[in-house]
C-alpha positions as CSV (number, residue, x, y, z in Angstrom):
1,M,-14.6,184.2,156.7
2,N,-12.0,181.6,155.8
3,L,-13.2,180.3,152.5
4,F,-10.8,177.3,152.5
5,W,-12.2,176.1,155.8
6,E,-15.8,176.9,155.0
7,T,-15.8,175.2,151.6
8,R,-13.9,172.2,152.9
9,R,-17.1,171.3,154.8
10,L,-19.1,171.1,151.6
11,T,-17.1,168.4,149.8
12,Q,-15.9,164.8,150.4
13,A,-13.1,165.3,147.8
14,R,-10.9,167.0,150.4
15,E,-7.6,166.0,148.8
16,D,-8.7,167.7,145.5
17,H,-10.1,170.6,147.5
18,L,-6.7,171.2,149.3
19,T,-4.8,170.8,146.0
20,C,-6.9,173.5,144.4
21,F,-6.3,176.0,147.2
22,V,-2.5,175.3,147.2
23,A,-2.4,175.8,143.4
24,A,-4.4,179.0,143.7
25,A,-2.1,180.3,146.4
26,L,1.0,179.5,144.4
27,E,-0.4,181.5,141.5
28,A,-1.7,184.4,143.6
29,D,1.0,184.9,146.2
30,P,4.6,185.4,145.0
31,A,5.9,185.3,148.6
32,F,4.4,181.9,149.3
33,C,5.4,180.7,145.9
34,R,9.1,181.6,146.4
35,A,9.1,180.0,149.8
36,Y,7.5,176.9,148.4
37,E,10.1,176.7,145.6
38,Q,12.9,176.9,148.2
39,R,11.3,174.1,150.3
40,V,10.3,171.7,147.6
41,L,12.4,172.4,144.5
42,S,15.8,173.0,146.1
43,P,17.2,169.7,144.8
44,L,16.6,171.0,141.2
45,A,18.8,174.0,141.7
46,I,21.4,174.7,139.0
47,D,24.5,176.6,140.0
48,G,22.9,177.3,143.4
49,L,19.8,178.9,141.9
50,V,16.5,177.3,142.9
51,P,14.2,177.3,139.9
52,F,11.0,179.5,139.6
53,I,7.6,178.1,139.0
54,K,6.2,179.3,135.6
55,T,2.8,177.5,135.5
56,V,0.7,175.4,137.9
57,E,-1.8,172.8,136.6
58,T,-4.1,170.6,138.7
59,Q,-5.1,167.1,137.8
60,A,-2.8,167.0,134.8
61,V,-3.9,164.1,132.5
62,F,-1.4,161.6,131.1
63,R,-3.9,159.5,129.1
64,D,-1.4,156.9,127.8
65,A,-0.5,156.0,131.4
66,S,-4.0,156.6,132.9
67,C,-2.4,159.0,135.4
68,R,-3.8,162.2,136.9
69,P,-1.2,163.7,139.3
70,D,-2.6,166.3,141.7
71,L,-0.1,169.1,140.6
72,M,2.1,169.6,137.7
73,L,4.6,172.5,138.1
74,T,6.3,173.8,135.0
75,I,9.5,175.7,135.9
76,T,11.1,178.5,133.9
77,D,13.6,176.3,132.2
78,G,10.9,174.0,130.9
79,R,11.3,171.1,133.4
80,R,8.1,169.6,134.7
81,V,7.6,168.5,138.3
82,L,4.7,166.4,139.6
83,V,3.5,166.7,143.1
84,E,1.1,164.1,144.5
85,H,-1.0,165.0,147.6
86,K,-2.6,162.6,150.1
87,L,-4.6,163.0,153.3
88,D,-5.6,159.7,154.7
89,A,-5.5,157.5,151.5
90,A,-2.7,155.2,150.6
91,E,-1.1,155.2,147.1
92,T,-3.5,154.4,144.4
93,P,-2.8,150.9,143.1
94,G,-2.3,150.2,139.4
95,V,-0.4,148.3,136.8
96,D,2.6,149.3,134.7
97,E,3.0,148.9,130.9
98,A,3.9,145.2,131.3
99,G,0.7,144.6,133.3
100,E,2.5,144.2,136.6
101,A,1.1,145.6,139.8
102,T,2.9,148.8,140.7
103,G,2.6,151.7,143.1
104,Q,1.3,155.1,142.2
105,L,4.6,156.9,142.7
106,E,6.5,154.3,140.6
107,R,4.0,155.0,137.7
108,Y,4.5,158.7,138.1
109,L,8.3,158.3,138.0
110,A,7.9,156.5,134.7
111,L,6.1,159.4,133.1
112,P,7.9,161.9,130.8
113,V,8.6,164.4,133.5
114,D,11.7,165.6,135.3
115,A,10.8,165.1,139.0
116,V,8.1,163.7,141.3
117,A,7.4,164.8,144.9
118,Y,4.9,163.3,147.5
119,V,3.1,165.1,150.3
120,R,1.3,163.4,153.2
121,P,0.2,164.3,156.8
122,S,2.7,161.9,158.4
123,I,5.7,159.8,157.4
124,V,5.0,156.4,155.7
125,S,7.4,153.8,154.3
126,L,8.0,153.8,150.6
127,A,9.5,151.2,148.2
128,S,13.2,151.4,147.5
129,A,12.3,151.8,143.8
130,V,10.9,155.2,144.7
131,L,13.4,156.3,147.3
132,D,16.4,155.5,145.1
133,H,15.0,156.9,141.9
134,P,17.1,159.9,140.6
135,R,14.0,161.9,139.8
136,Y,12.3,161.5,143.2
137,L,12.3,164.7,145.3
138,R,12.3,164.5,149.1
139,P,13.7,166.2,152.2
140,A,17.2,165.1,153.3
141,H,16.0,163.1,156.3
142,A,12.6,161.9,155.4
143,T,10.9,159.5,152.8
144,H,8.6,162.3,151.6
145,F,7.4,165.8,152.3
146,Q,4.8,166.3,155.0
147,W,2.0,169.0,154.9
148,R,3.7,170.6,157.8
149,D,6.7,171.4,155.6
150,L,4.5,173.9,153.8
151,Y,3.4,175.7,157.0
152,E,6.4,178.0,157.2
153,P,6.2,178.9,153.5
154,L,2.5,179.8,154.1
155,A,3.5,181.9,157.1
156,R,5.7,183.9,154.7
157,G,2.7,184.4,152.4
158,E,1.2,187.9,151.9
159,H,-2.1,187.0,150.2
160,T,-5.5,186.1,151.7
161,L,-5.4,182.7,150.2
162,S,-2.2,181.9,152.0
163,A,-3.6,183.2,155.3
164,W,-6.7,181.0,154.8
165,L,-4.5,177.9,154.2
166,R,-2.2,178.7,157.1
167,D,-5.3,178.9,159.4
168,G,-6.6,175.6,157.9
169,F,-3.2,173.9,158.4
170,E,-3.3,174.9,162.1
171,R,-6.8,173.4,162.5
172,L,-5.8,170.2,160.7
173,G,-2.6,169.8,162.7
174,F,-0.3,170.4,159.7
175,T,2.2,172.3,161.8
176,P,5.7,171.8,163.0
177,P,6.3,170.2,166.4
178,V,5.7,172.4,169.5
179,P,9.3,173.6,170.4
180,H,9.3,172.5,174.0
181,V,7.8,169.1,173.1
182,G,9.6,168.2,169.9
183,E,8.9,165.3,167.6
184,L,6.7,162.6,169.0
185,W,6.5,160.2,166.1
186,P,7.8,157.8,164.7
187,D,9.4,156.5,167.9
188,D,12.3,154.7,166.3
189,S,15.0,157.1,167.7
190,E,16.2,157.8,171.2
191,E,15.3,161.5,170.8
192,V,11.7,160.8,169.9
193,Q,11.4,158.3,172.8
194,R,12.8,160.9,175.1
195,N,10.3,163.4,173.8
196,Q,7.5,161.0,174.5
197,S,8.7,160.3,178.0
198,N,8.9,164.1,178.7
199,F,5.4,164.6,177.2
200,A,4.0,161.8,179.5
201,K,5.0,164.0,182.5
202,L,2.6,166.7,181.2
203,W,-0.3,164.4,182.1
204,H,0.3,164.7,185.8
205,S,-2.5,167.2,186.6
206,T,-5.0,165.4,184.3
207,V,-4.2,161.9,185.7
208,T,-4.5,163.2,189.3
209,H,-7.9,164.6,188.5
210,A,-9.1,161.7,186.5
211,A,-8.1,159.1,189.1
212,R,-10.7,160.4,191.5
213,Q,-13.5,158.9,189.3
214,W,-11.7,156.7,186.8
215,E,-9.2,153.9,186.5
216,V,-6.2,155.4,184.7
217,D,-3.3,153.6,183.0
218,R,-0.4,155.4,181.3
219,G,0.4,153.9,177.9
220,R,3.8,152.6,176.8
221,R,4.5,155.9,175.0
222,C,2.6,159.0,176.1
223,E,-1.0,157.9,175.8
224,L,-3.6,157.6,178.6
225,F,-6.1,154.7,178.9
226,V,-9.1,155.4,181.1
227,W,-11.9,153.0,182.3
228,P,-15.1,153.8,184.3
229,R,-15.2,152.5,187.9
230,E,-19.0,152.0,187.6
231,E,-21.5,151.7,184.8
232,G,-21.7,154.7,182.6
233,P,-22.0,155.8,179.0
234,V,-18.5,154.7,177.9
235,R,-16.5,151.4,178.0
236,R,-13.1,152.9,177.7
237,I,-11.4,156.2,176.9
238,Y,-8.1,156.6,174.9
239,I,-6.3,159.9,174.9
240,S,-3.2,160.3,172.7
241,P,-1.0,163.1,171.2
242,L,0.4,160.7,168.6
243,T,-2.4,161.1,166.1
244,Q,-1.2,162.2,162.6
245,G,2.4,162.0,163.5
246,G,2.2,163.9,166.8
247,S,0.3,166.9,165.5
248,L,-3.3,166.2,166.8
249,L,-4.7,165.3,170.2
250,R,-7.3,162.5,170.0
251,F,-9.8,161.9,172.8
252,R,-11.6,158.7,172.0
253,A,-14.6,157.3,173.9
254,E,-15.5,153.7,173.0
255,I,-19.2,153.1,173.6
256,D,-22.1,150.7,172.8
257,E,-24.2,151.7,169.8
258,A,-27.2,152.4,171.9
259,R,-25.3,155.0,173.9
260,L,-24.1,156.9,170.8
261,P,-26.7,159.7,170.7
262,Q,-26.3,160.4,174.5
263,V,-22.5,160.4,174.3
264,R,-22.4,162.6,171.3
265,E,-24.8,165.1,172.9
266,R,-22.6,165.3,175.9
267,L,-19.5,165.8,173.9
268,E,-21.0,168.4,171.7
269,R,-22.1,170.3,174.8
270,V,-18.7,170.3,176.4
271,A,-16.8,170.9,173.2
272,S,-18.2,174.4,172.7
273,D,-16.6,175.5,176.0
274,L,-13.1,174.0,175.6
275,P,-10.1,176.2,175.0
276,V,-9.6,174.7,171.5
277,R,-12.9,173.6,170.0
278,P,-12.3,170.1,168.6
279,E,-13.8,168.3,165.7
280,I,-16.2,165.5,166.7
281,V,-16.1,162.3,164.6
282,C,-18.1,159.2,165.4
283,G,-17.9,155.7,163.8
284,Q,-17.4,152.0,164.3
285,L,-14.2,150.1,165.0
286,R,-13.1,146.8,163.5
287,N,-14.2,145.0,166.6
288,R,-17.7,146.5,166.0
289,S,-17.5,148.7,169.0
290,W,-18.6,152.3,168.4
291,F,-16.6,155.4,169.2
292,C,-16.8,159.2,169.4
293,D,-13.5,161.2,168.9
294,L,-12.7,164.7,169.8
295,V,-9.7,165.8,167.7
296,A,-7.9,169.1,168.1
297,P,-4.5,170.5,166.9
298,L,-1.9,169.8,169.6
299,R,0.0,173.0,168.7
300,L,-3.1,175.2,169.5
301,I,-3.8,173.3,172.7
302,L,-0.2,173.6,174.1
303,G,0.7,177.0,172.7
304,V,4.1,177.6,171.0
305,D,5.8,179.9,173.5
306,A,4.4,178.3,176.7
307,S,6.5,176.7,179.4
308,A,6.2,173.1,180.5
309,D,4.0,174.1,183.4
310,E,1.7,176.0,181.0
311,H,1.6,173.0,178.7
312,E,0.5,170.8,181.6
313,A,-2.2,173.3,182.5
314,R,-3.4,173.7,178.9
315,L,-3.7,169.9,178.5
316,F,-5.7,169.7,181.7
317,A,-8.1,172.4,180.6
318,Q,-8.7,170.6,177.3
319,V,-9.2,167.1,178.6
320,A,-10.5,167.2,182.2
321,P,-13.9,168.8,181.3
322,V,-14.5,166.1,178.8
323,L,-13.8,163.4,181.3
324,D,-16.1,165.1,183.8
325,A,-18.9,165.3,181.2
326,L,-18.8,161.5,180.7
327,V,-19.0,160.5,184.3
328,G,-22.3,158.9,185.4
329,R,-25.1,157.1,183.6
330,A,-26.4,158.1,180.2
331,E,-29.9,159.5,180.2
């Protein structure tokens, strides 16, 4: 049993839940802790020696500033490092000592600590006041750390806690790009656009199959848009590997509210037989249309050591049965 994954289902406070498991793994697993230090704390090295973590504290309280950073790491020379964790949420808004509106990271950088790091699922833009701050820690070519940056350190871990987290990271899509696919997001570089173009070719078998019963349009990047040719349970289907920075495959069926129970039942039935069992999430869009999503880690779907032909076959096996399950009228 993976206690990280099983207990995650029992709470809505999933950022805090993840933070607690990371903190526990840092304390329990020296191999993971050292790999984490090399990945996150390298900019704090003195004479080439990356510092060691002495203590780990979650939800450290700075009452004067009304701040509670997720992690506070005290290293062996006494310096303190704050690490803020986010899943889907944006920075928590607030005000500074002068009463001016300010971002969460800016407030943390004003605290009496020696460094601040930020971890999110995918890259977001940050204020120059944060990026240019001398105490802000980040990778050389990114605005902040991503959860996938901790996947390799977890793979070096030797404790059960690290194994649980590594498995959870794979299910959540917190993994490096698939080698033969590469980075898919953000698409502001020629390399990423080329990767998207190459990924789009992997849809060939799926598009050929879908076109027999659906209208199919390839998106501008590497998505698919699918419409029914006759009345059925869905209005439109959107399939994209760009979810969460290119680490998850989303299959979204947009539907009328009245169709929601039937569509969910169909999706739950087919999901249990897919190569990678997806998470099913249903909700309402801003345009008041309803949707059901199937979301699964792209890395698990494609396979790390697979060839391009195998990638294409794996995508087909994951997506085609879902399309087939949604053909025809709802009961």
